C-alpha positions as CSV (number, residue, x, y, z in Angstrom):
1,X,-11.7,22.7,67.3
2,X,-13.6,25.0,69.6
3,X,-16.9,23.6,68.2
4,X,-15.9,20.2,69.6
5,X,-14.7,21.6,72.9
6,X,-16.6,24.8,73.9
7,X,-15.1,24.7,77.4
8,X,-11.6,24.4,76.2
9,X,-9.1,26.7,77.9
10,X,-6.8,28.7,75.7
11,X,-3.5,30.1,77.1
12,X,-1.8,32.9,75.2
13,X,2.0,32.6,75.5
14,X,5.0,34.6,74.5
15,X,8.4,33.1,73.4
16,X,7.3,29.6,74.1
17,X,6.9,30.1,77.8
18,X,4.6,27.4,78.9
19,X,3.7,27.0,82.6
20,X,4.2,23.5,84.0
21,X,0.7,23.5,85.5
22,X,-0.8,23.8,82.1
23,X,0.9,20.6,81.0
24,X,-0.2,18.9,84.3
25,X,-3.8,19.8,83.5
26,X,-3.5,18.0,80.2
27,X,-2.8,14.7,82.0
28,X,-5.5,15.3,84.6
29,X,-7.8,12.2,84.9
30,X,-10.7,14.6,85.4
31,X,-10.5,15.7,81.8
32,X,-13.2,13.9,79.9
33,X,-12.5,13.0,76.3
34,X,-15.4,13.8,74.1
35,X,-16.1,12.0,70.9
36,X,-15.3,13.9,67.7
37,X,-17.5,13.9,64.7
38,X,-15.7,14.3,61.4
39,X,-17.1,14.9,58.0
40,X,-15.5,15.2,54.6
41,X,-14.8,18.8,53.6
42,X,-16.3,19.1,50.2
43,X,-15.0,22.6,49.8
44,X,-11.4,21.4,49.9
45,X,-9.8,21.9,46.5
46,X,-6.4,21.8,45.0
47,X,-4.9,23.6,42.0
48,X,-1.6,23.7,40.2
49,X,-0.6,27.1,38.9
50,X,2.1,27.5,36.3
51,X,4.2,30.7,36.9
52,X,5.9,32.5,34.0
53,X,9.7,32.3,34.3
54,X,9.8,36.0,33.4
55,X,8.1,36.8,36.7
56,X,10.3,38.4,39.4
57,X,10.4,37.2,43.0
58,X,8.6,40.4,44.0
59,X,5.8,39.8,41.5
60,X,5.4,36.2,42.8
61,X,5.1,37.5,46.4
62,X,2.5,40.1,45.3
63,X,0.6,37.4,43.4
64,X,0.5,35.0,46.4
65,X,-0.6,37.9,48.7
66,X,-3.8,38.2,46.6
67,X,-5.1,34.9,47.7
68,X,-3.1,33.9,50.8
69,X,-5.9,34.7,53.3
70,X,-8.4,32.4,51.5
71,X,-6.0,29.5,51.1
72,X,-5.3,26.7,53.5
73,X,-1.9,25.8,52.2
74,X,0.4,26.9,49.4
75,X,3.5,24.9,48.5
76,X,5.7,24.0,45.6
77,X,8.8,24.8,43.7
78,X,9.1,27.8,41.5
79,X,11.9,28.6,39.0
80,X,12.5,32.3,38.9
81,X,15.6,34.5,38.1
82,X,17.7,31.4,37.3
83,X,17.0,29.9,40.8
84,X,14.6,27.4,42.2
85,X,12.5,28.6,45.1
86,X,10.5,26.5,47.5
87,X,7.2,28.2,48.3
88,X,5.5,27.0,51.5
C-alpha cells in the first residue's frame, strides 16, 4: 500500500483511540486520489493439508508455527482429540 501512496500518513493508536481530526482529514477535498495499478500475484498459491487424527492440539500449533510467518492465510477445520477445531 505504501508503494501506491508514499506520502501516506500512518497514525499509531492504542486501544482503538482514533482522533476525530484524523477522520476529518480522510474527507478533506484536498486529498487527491491517485490511480492504483494492480497486477496478478503469480506467487499466490493454495494447498490443502491433511492432518493425522492422532496429532494433539499442541502438535498442530507447533506445526502451524513452522510456516505461519511465510503464509498469507491459514484456515480450515481440523478434527483432533474427538473435537472439531476451526483454524484461522
